[in-house]
Structures are given as C-alpha cells and as structure tokens.
C-alpha positions as CSV (number, residue, x, y, z in Angstrom):
1,M,125.7,222.5,186.8
2,L,126.0,219.6,189.1
3,G,122.5,218.8,189.3
4,R,122.1,218.6,184.9
5,W,125.5,215.8,185.1
6,L,123.4,214.1,187.8
7,Q,119.9,213.9,186.3
8,A,121.8,213.0,182.9
9,R,123.5,210.2,184.7
10,W,120.2,209.2,186.7
11,Y,118.0,208.6,183.1
12,S,120.7,208.2,180.4
13,G,124.1,206.5,182.0
14,T,124.9,204.3,184.8
15,A,125.2,205.5,188.2
16,P,128.1,207.1,189.6
17,R,130.5,205.0,191.6
18,V,131.7,207.3,193.5
19,L,128.4,208.0,194.8
20,L,127.3,204.2,195.4
21,P,128.6,204.4,198.9
22,L,126.6,207.2,199.3
23,S,123.5,205.7,197.7
24,H,123.9,202.5,200.2
25,L,124.2,204.9,203.6
26,F,120.7,206.3,202.3
27,G,118.9,203.0,201.5
28,V,120.2,201.6,205.3
29,L,118.9,205.0,206.6
30,A,115.7,205.1,205.0
31,A,115.4,201.5,206.0
32,R,115.8,201.9,209.4
33,R,113.0,205.6,209.3
34,R,110.7,203.0,207.7
35,R,110.7,200.6,209.9
36,R,110.3,202.9,213.3
37,L,107.6,205.1,211.9
38,Q,105.7,202.3,210.5
39,A,106.0,200.4,213.9
40,A,103.9,203.8,215.8
41,A,101.8,204.2,212.2
42,E,98.7,205.9,213.0
43,R,95.5,204.6,211.5
44,L,92.8,207.0,210.2
45,P,89.3,206.2,210.7
46,V,88.6,206.0,207.3
47,P,90.5,204.2,204.3
48,V,93.6,205.7,203.1
49,I,94.2,205.4,199.5
50,V,98.5,206.9,199.2
51,V,99.2,208.3,195.5
52,G,103.3,208.6,195.1
53,N,106.6,208.0,193.5
54,L,109.8,206.2,193.6
55,A,111.5,208.5,191.9
56,V,112.0,212.2,192.3
57,G,110.5,214.4,189.7
58,G,107.4,214.8,188.0
59,T,105.7,211.6,187.0
60,G,102.2,212.1,186.8
61,K,101.0,211.6,189.9
62,T,98.9,214.3,190.4
63,P,96.7,214.1,187.4
64,F,96.3,210.6,188.4
65,A,95.1,211.7,192.0
66,I,92.6,213.5,190.2
67,W,91.3,211.2,188.2
68,L,90.9,209.1,191.4
69,V,89.2,211.2,193.5
70,E,86.8,211.7,190.2
71,H,86.2,208.1,189.8
72,L,85.6,207.8,193.3
73,R,83.1,210.1,193.3
74,R,81.3,208.3,190.5
75,Q,81.2,205.3,192.5
76,G,79.1,207.0,195.1
77,W,82.0,207.9,197.6
78,K,82.9,211.2,199.5
79,P,86.6,211.4,199.2
80,G,89.1,214.1,200.5
81,V,92.9,214.7,199.9
82,I,95.6,215.5,202.0
83,A,99.4,216.5,200.8
84,R,102.5,218.0,202.0
85,G,101.7,221.4,200.0
86,Y,105.2,221.1,198.9
87,G,106.4,224.5,197.8
88,G,104.2,226.0,200.3
89,R,104.4,227.9,203.8
90,A,101.1,228.8,205.2
91,P,100.6,230.5,208.4
92,A,99.5,227.5,210.1
93,Y,99.1,224.2,209.9
94,P,96.7,222.1,208.9
95,L,95.7,224.4,206.0
96,H,92.0,223.8,204.3
97,V,93.0,224.9,200.5
98,T,90.2,226.6,198.7
99,A,90.2,228.3,195.4
100,D,90.9,231.7,197.3
101,T,93.8,230.4,199.1
102,P,97.6,231.9,198.3
103,V,99.7,229.6,196.1
104,A,102.4,230.2,198.9
105,H,100.3,229.2,201.5
106,S,98.9,226.1,199.6
107,G,101.8,224.9,197.1
108,D,100.4,224.8,193.5
109,E,99.5,220.9,193.3
110,P,97.6,221.2,196.6
111,L,95.6,224.0,195.0
112,L,95.5,222.7,191.6
113,I,93.4,219.6,193.0
114,A,91.6,222.0,195.0
115,L,90.4,223.8,191.6
116,R,90.3,220.6,189.4
117,T,88.2,218.8,191.8
118,A,86.2,221.1,194.2
119,V,86.8,218.1,197.0
120,P,87.8,219.4,200.7
121,V,92.0,219.4,200.5
122,V,94.3,220.0,203.4
123,V,97.8,220.6,204.0
124,A,100.5,219.6,206.4
125,P,103.6,218.4,206.6
126,D,102.2,216.0,209.1
127,R,99.8,214.3,207.0
128,V,98.1,212.2,210.2
129,A,97.2,215.9,211.2
130,A,96.1,216.8,207.7
131,G,93.5,214.0,208.0
132,R,92.5,214.3,211.3
133,A,91.8,218.2,210.2
134,L,89.8,217.0,207.1
135,L,87.3,214.3,208.4
136,A,86.9,216.7,211.3
137,S,85.5,219.6,209.4
138,H,84.2,217.7,206.4
139,E,81.5,214.7,205.5
140,V,84.0,212.0,203.6
141,D,84.6,208.9,203.7
142,V,87.8,207.8,201.8
143,L,91.0,209.7,201.7
144,V,93.5,210.0,198.7
145,A,97.0,211.4,200.2
146,D,98.3,212.9,196.9
147,D,102.2,212.0,197.4
148,G,103.2,210.6,200.8
149,L,104.2,207.3,199.7
150,Q,107.3,207.4,201.9
151,H,105.6,209.4,204.8
152,Y,105.0,206.2,207.0
153,R,103.6,207.7,210.3
154,L,100.2,207.4,208.3
155,A,98.8,204.1,208.0
156,R,97.5,203.6,204.6
157,D,95.0,200.4,203.0
158,L,96.0,201.4,199.4
159,E,99.2,202.0,197.7
160,I,99.5,203.1,194.2
161,V,102.7,204.2,192.3
162,V,103.0,206.6,188.9
163,I,106.0,205.7,187.5
164,D,107.0,208.5,183.9
165,G,107.0,206.0,181.2
166,R,109.7,207.6,178.7
167,R,112.1,208.0,182.0
168,G,111.3,204.8,184.0
169,L,112.9,204.1,186.9
170,G,116.4,205.7,185.5
171,N,119.5,203.9,186.5
172,G,117.5,201.9,189.4
173,A,120.2,203.3,191.9
174,L,118.9,205.3,195.1
175,L,119.6,209.0,195.4
176,P,122.4,210.5,195.1
177,A,123.6,207.9,192.4
178,G,120.0,207.4,191.0
179,P,117.1,208.9,191.2
180,L,114.9,206.8,193.4
181,R,113.9,207.4,197.1
182,E,112.9,203.6,197.6
183,A,114.7,200.7,196.1
184,P,113.3,198.9,193.2
185,E,111.8,195.8,194.7
186,R,109.2,198.4,196.5
187,L,107.0,197.7,193.7
188,D,106.7,194.6,194.1
189,Q,104.8,195.3,197.4
190,L,102.7,196.9,195.2
191,P,99.1,195.8,193.8
192,L,99.0,199.1,190.9
193,V,101.8,201.0,189.0
194,V,101.0,203.1,186.6
195,V,102.7,203.7,183.7
196,N,102.2,207.3,182.6
197,G,103.0,206.8,178.7
198,G,106.3,206.3,177.3
199,P,108.1,203.1,176.4
200,C,108.7,202.0,179.7
201,A,108.8,198.1,180.1
202,L,108.5,197.9,183.4
203,R,106.8,194.1,184.1
204,H,104.4,194.3,187.3
205,P,101.4,192.3,187.5
206,G,99.1,195.3,188.6
207,R,100.9,197.4,185.5
208,I,98.1,200.1,184.4
209,D,99.4,202.6,181.1
210,M,97.9,205.9,181.8
211,R,98.2,208.7,178.9
212,L,97.8,212.2,179.7
213,Q,95.7,214.1,177.2
214,P,95.3,217.4,176.7
215,S,92.1,219.7,176.5
216,A,91.4,222.7,175.1
217,V,93.6,225.8,175.7
218,V,92.2,228.4,178.3
219,A,92.8,231.9,178.2
220,L,94.7,232.8,182.0
221,A,93.2,236.4,182.7
222,G,90.1,236.0,180.2
223,G,88.0,233.4,182.5
224,E,86.6,230.3,180.8
225,Q,87.7,231.4,177.7
226,Q,88.6,228.7,175.4
227,Q,89.8,227.6,171.8
228,A,90.5,223.9,170.6
229,L,94.3,223.2,170.2
230,A,94.2,221.9,166.9
231,A,93.5,225.8,166.2
232,W,96.8,226.5,167.8
233,R,98.5,224.4,165.2
234,G,101.5,226.4,163.1
235,R,101.9,228.5,165.8
236,R,105.3,229.9,167.4
237,V,104.1,230.3,171.3
238,H,106.5,230.5,174.5
239,A,106.5,227.3,176.5
240,V,106.5,227.5,180.2
241,A,106.9,224.1,182.5
242,G,107.8,224.2,186.1
243,I,107.0,221.0,186.7
244,G,109.6,217.2,187.6
245,N,110.1,216.8,183.4
246,P,109.6,219.9,181.2
247,Q,110.8,218.3,178.4
248,R,107.3,215.8,178.2
249,F,105.3,219.5,178.2
250,F,106.9,220.5,175.3
251,E,106.9,217.1,173.4
252,L,103.1,217.3,174.0
253,L,102.9,220.4,172.4
254,R,105.1,219.3,169.3
255,E,103.0,216.8,168.7
256,H,100.5,218.9,168.9
257,G,101.9,220.9,165.8
258,L,102.7,223.9,168.1
259,D,106.5,225.4,167.9
260,P,107.5,225.7,171.2
261,I,110.3,228.2,172.5
262,E,111.5,226.1,175.8
263,H,111.1,227.7,179.0
264,P,111.9,225.0,181.8
265,Y,112.2,225.8,185.2
266,S,112.5,223.6,188.1
267,D,109.4,221.9,190.1
268,H,107.8,223.9,192.0
269,H,109.1,227.1,190.8
270,R,108.0,230.5,191.7
271,Y,107.4,233.1,189.8
272,R,107.1,236.8,190.0
273,A,105.1,239.9,188.4
274,G,105.9,240.4,185.2
275,S,108.6,237.3,185.0
276,L,106.8,235.1,181.6
277,D,106.4,238.7,180.4
278,F,108.4,237.8,177.3
279,A,110.6,240.5,174.5
280,D,107.6,240.0,172.3
281,T,104.4,239.3,171.4
282,L,104.3,235.8,171.1
283,P,101.6,234.3,173.2
284,V,102.7,232.3,176.3
285,L,101.8,228.7,176.9
286,M,101.7,227.2,180.3
287,T,101.0,224.5,182.2
288,E,98.2,224.5,184.7
289,K,100.8,223.8,187.5
290,D,102.5,227.1,186.5
291,A,98.9,228.8,186.1
292,V,98.0,228.0,189.6
293,K,100.8,230.7,190.5
294,Y,101.2,233.1,187.7
295,R,96.9,233.9,187.3
296,G,97.8,237.0,189.6
297,W,99.6,238.5,187.2
298,A,98.3,237.1,183.6
299,T,97.7,239.6,180.8
300,G,95.6,238.5,177.9
301,R,99.1,236.8,176.2
302,H,99.5,233.9,179.0
303,F,97.2,231.1,178.2
304,L,97.2,227.3,180.5
305,L,97.4,224.2,178.5
306,P,95.0,221.1,181.3
307,V,96.0,217.4,180.8
308,E,93.8,214.9,181.8
309,A,94.9,211.0,183.2
310,R,93.1,209.1,180.6
311,L,92.8,205.5,181.5
312,D,91.5,202.4,179.0
313,A,88.9,199.9,180.1
314,A,90.9,197.5,181.4
315,A,93.4,199.4,183.7
316,T,90.2,201.3,185.6
317,A,89.2,197.7,186.0
318,L,92.4,196.9,187.6
319,V,91.9,200.0,189.4
320,Q,88.6,199.3,190.7
321,Q,89.5,195.7,191.8
322,S,91.3,197.1,194.0
323,L,89.0,199.4,195.7
324,D,86.3,196.4,195.6
325,R,89.1,194.8,197.9
326,L,89.6,197.8,200.4
327,F,86.1,198.7,200.4
328,S,84.8,195.7,201.1
329,L,86.9,195.0,204.0
330,E,85.4,194.9,207.5
331,T,88.1,197.5,209.1
332,Y,86.1,200.4,208.3
C-alpha cells in the first residue's frame, strides 16, 4: 500500500515534503560514494559502454542494450555484455550466461540478452570482475554494461541513459521522495540520453528518441511457432507483465487491438509452476522478460510478445558519432 502511494507521488504528484530530508541525506551519501569509487575506479583493456538509468523501475534499458549490441556487431566489433544479474543468485561468481543457464542463477535480463544476441554474457555483483572474466574467456573488443550507471568502481568510456518517455524523471526528487538515484543534473554530463516513447519534454543536445516495436507472437512451449500480432486483434487475453512499468505492456496490447486482462507483477517477479494457469481457457500473453522465467512450465496457452528497440536514421547517426569518438581514442 505504501509502495503504491509512493509511486503515485513519484510520477503524478509533488515530492512528499516529509521525505525530502531523507532525499537530501541520500544525495549527500550518494555523492560521497561516487567520489570515493571513482577515485579508485578500475579500467579494463577494452572500451566500456554503460547503458543505465537515473530512475528506479523499467525504462526500456535492456531493449536498447540489445539494439546497441547488434549495432556494434554490424559495424564489425565483437561485443560482450556484463551485468549485475539482479533477481538471480548464482552458486559462484562471475557466472557465464548461456541459453541453458537457470534463470534463478543469472537473473532474467542477462538470460534474455544471451538468448536474443548470442554474444558472451557474464554476470557478477562486481562488474569489474565480470568484465575480466569475460575478456579472459572470449574474443571481445568492446563491453556493454547493462545497467551499472551507479557502479562507479568500473571505469567507463561512454555512458548512455534511458528514460521512460511517459514517466520522465517523475517529480525530479531523489529517493525516497522521488524515483531518482542521482540528481537530474547528472544528465548534463552525458553525451546521449535515450527517451523511450511518450511525450517527455526533456531537452538535451544528445537526446535520442526510441520506440519499442512488437514483433510476432511466439508460442512459449512451441519452439519457434509464430503468429502475426494483427491476427490477435479483438482477442481477450490474460496479459502478464513483471517489469518496471507493466502499464506500458498493457497499453501496447490495447494499441494493437487486443483486450487484456491485466496481471501486473513487480519487476523481476519470481514465478512458480502453475502460477500463470488461470481458471479459464483464455490465452496468456506475457513479456519476453517474463517468458524466460516461465518457459519451463509453459503449456500450449502461454505466449510471449517480443519487442525490439527502433531508432530512426538521425538517432542512429547520433549514436554512431559517439561510438566513432570513442573508438578513435588511442587509449586502447
């Protein structure tokens, strides 16, 4: 109940005045931590690109990270991905993530990236250790850190922040009065800010607009069986979203003519066998992030809807300019 009230204030109201002193303290402690970690930051022998966010909750960060990995490969680079592995607990770290890695060990987002891109993925709470383990075992010439903007012990060469265009920066306050991990002024230090859909009025010289484009509906228990999303128009479905902003998924389905029964869950929600077997015969449609956690229990009524990050030519050119500057440095 308290969490829902806070989220409502974060994204549709002013910051609760009673929490502002705690936000001030959070900011002071975060700034001290940042200075301490940056002073001892460790640099890896290849360029490091961090894709992160300022606000808690989902922003579309992982779809953009996947887009970036694929863009780098098209340019002839050999990227690898490192991540925290939030939501997972491995027997030992660093953990090399493959298609067969249990999601309970890897976390949902690293497994999703491994499945979608087939690039080397390593997770560890210590992102420096993850990077070193990946470089020791694979031929990689650039690292993409999915999340980790605030993991300042890892030196980085390019930082890209992704913002939910509908939520923006919320009320602009730091935790707990607002949703921000760092002050809005942090954006002034970044060359690129990706806005994921929505009417966000953010002004930034490196603003890039991104949209998430759904692809075909995939049968979760049926291998690669696919159906065009248009064929589902008018259908009533159970819609499952355990992501940072579940409403984005439900609205996407409505935009394409579906009639969803909403089942929102918390980000990185852990499902159990049978927990998505609802008491009727309607199909169950879920996000790709949920599907990697439920695939072992799926039946013929369970489906997933992958989405892909789409950038126009101008946005892609802005990304490429930052990459050209990065790879022209003589550091590596």
